[in-house]
N, C-alpha and C positions, 0 to 999 in steps of 0.2 A: 389203641385209649386214651395212650397220655399226653399236655401236648405244654407243654409254660414257656412263658416268657418275663425276661427280667425286666424293669428298664429302672433307670436311678444314678442319682450325683450327690457322688460326695461334696464338702466341703459346703462354703456358704453359701455356692451359685454364683460368682460374683468372677474370681477370677484376681490377680494382681492388682491391690486396689493403687498400687503408683503405673496400672502400666504398664511395667515391664514383662514382655512376657518370656523374656529368662529369664526359671525361673527352677531349685529343684529340686520344688515337689516333687512327690510322688503319684501326688493325689490330682485325682481326674478332674475337675470342677465342668459343672456347665449351668448354664442359665436358663433353660431350655426349660418349659414346664410343659410336665404330660400331661395324655388329657387323663383322662376317671374314665375306668373302665367300666365297660355293658355289664352290665349282673342285669338278672334276671324276673323269675316271679321259682313261685313251687310247682311249675310242671303242669305237666296230664295225670290226667288216672293212670294211677298204676294196679289196682286192686287185680284186676285180672289182664291177661296177656292181649299185647297187640296180637293184631291182625297179620297173618302169615304175608309175613317181607316187608315186614316193616320192626323199627325203635320206638320203645316208651322210653320216657323220663318224666322220674315225677317223686317227689316228698312222700315215704313214707305218713303217714296221719295211723295210723289203725295199729295195732298190738297182732290181729288178727298178718294181717300183710306183715311182717319183719320175716322175712326167707331164717330157717332153720335149719343147723347143719352142723359137726362133731366141732370145730373151731368159729362160734358164735359172735360178733360181736358186733352187729346189724340190731338199733332197734328205732324208737319212734321218734319221728324230728330228719333224720339219716336217709339220701336218694335216692333213689337205685332207679339207673339201664337198666335196661331187660331186651331182646329180641326174641328171636325163638332157636337160639344156639346155646342161649349163654343169660345169665344175669350178676348183676355189678354193683355193691354199699359202698356210696359216697360217704363221709359220716358229714354230720352236719359241722359248723366252727365253732364250735365251745368245746372244754376239753376232754379226750380223749381220757377213754380206758387200756390204750396202751405204751406202748415205748415212748413213743411218738408223745409229745404230751399237747397237742394239738389238734383240732381236725383238721378234716378236709383231707382225707387220704381215705385209700380204698380199705375196705374192713371185713369187704364179704364179694367169692366169687365161686358161683356154683355153676355149672351146666346144666339148657335147659332141656324136659321131658318133651315126649309128642304132645302133652296134652298142654308142654305152653308154661306147666307150674318148673320150678326148681328143684333138682332130682336129693338135695340136702344133702351135700355129700361135700364140704364146704370144708375145706382144711384150711383154709388163706389163716393166715392173719392180720399184717398189717404193711401198708405200703408208708416209708417213710422220708419223704419228700425235700433233700438239704441241701445245702451247700454248703460244703469247708464245712464249720462249728456250726452249720448254722439253718435252720430250721424253718420251714413258712408256717407262719400263724395267721390264719384267718381272718378275714374281719367280714367277709360274705359267702356264700355258699351256693347256688343257685342254677336252676335251667332255663340256660337258655335258647338253647330248640328243645323243644321236648321230643321229636320225629313225625308229630303224630301229619304232617304234611308229608310222608315215605318216606323222609333225610335222615340228616342223624339226628340222635338224640345227646344234646350234650350239655354238660354239665360241666361249670369255671368257677373257681374256688379264687377269688382273690381276697388282697391280704399285704403281708408287712416280714420281712427276713426278720430274724432276731434269734438271738443266740438259745442254743438245745443245752437247758439246763442242767443236766448229767455231765455235759463232759465240757459244757464252761469252765467250772467250777474247778477240773484238774487239767482242761489244756486252754481256757481262758486268755492268756497274760501272750501265746505263740500267738493268737493269730491278729489276728485290725479290724475292729470294727467297722462293719459299715452300714451305719445307719443311713434310712434315708432313699430304700429299695424297697419297691412296692411289686408284685409281683400278681400274675395273672395264671395260671393254671385249667386249663380244659379239659376234663373226660370224654373222647368224644366215642359213641358207638355205631353201627351204621346199621343197617339191617339183615345186610348176611356177612359181619363183621363172624 
């Protein structure tokens, strides 16, 4: 259900100003202009279960559509993905209420009953997406494929890599900061997944 892509360059984007290709720098630099990540919209209406054999993704717009569960962190504004078997909620890109202080992570997972509705058995805490002491800090969370065409439902999270505040205070001096790294994370749910 998760795929991530990272693109970035470190340094000033140029290379050695003297034209010398023999350099001791361990930092990779590049002149490449990377394209902006494709973003989407709020997706499909997720107030009712999708038809049999299909998946859907869309923004939760009403408190009555927030799924329930033992450990529920889902709320209005988050993104729901569902098919006839499972339901997931990806937190919107604002501040998170979990250990990871940023959004864009899975905060709810549940099985779906024969009626297409979640069973309310969610015990899922949260997913922490990161690299080393760095976390994914979203600038956009959106639906790029809502599944209404019978294909996969895809929620894309776009943002930058940033320090994890709690660990940065304790261990930040041990790790090099790699500014300039953008990311895209796709949450993909197929009709029969």
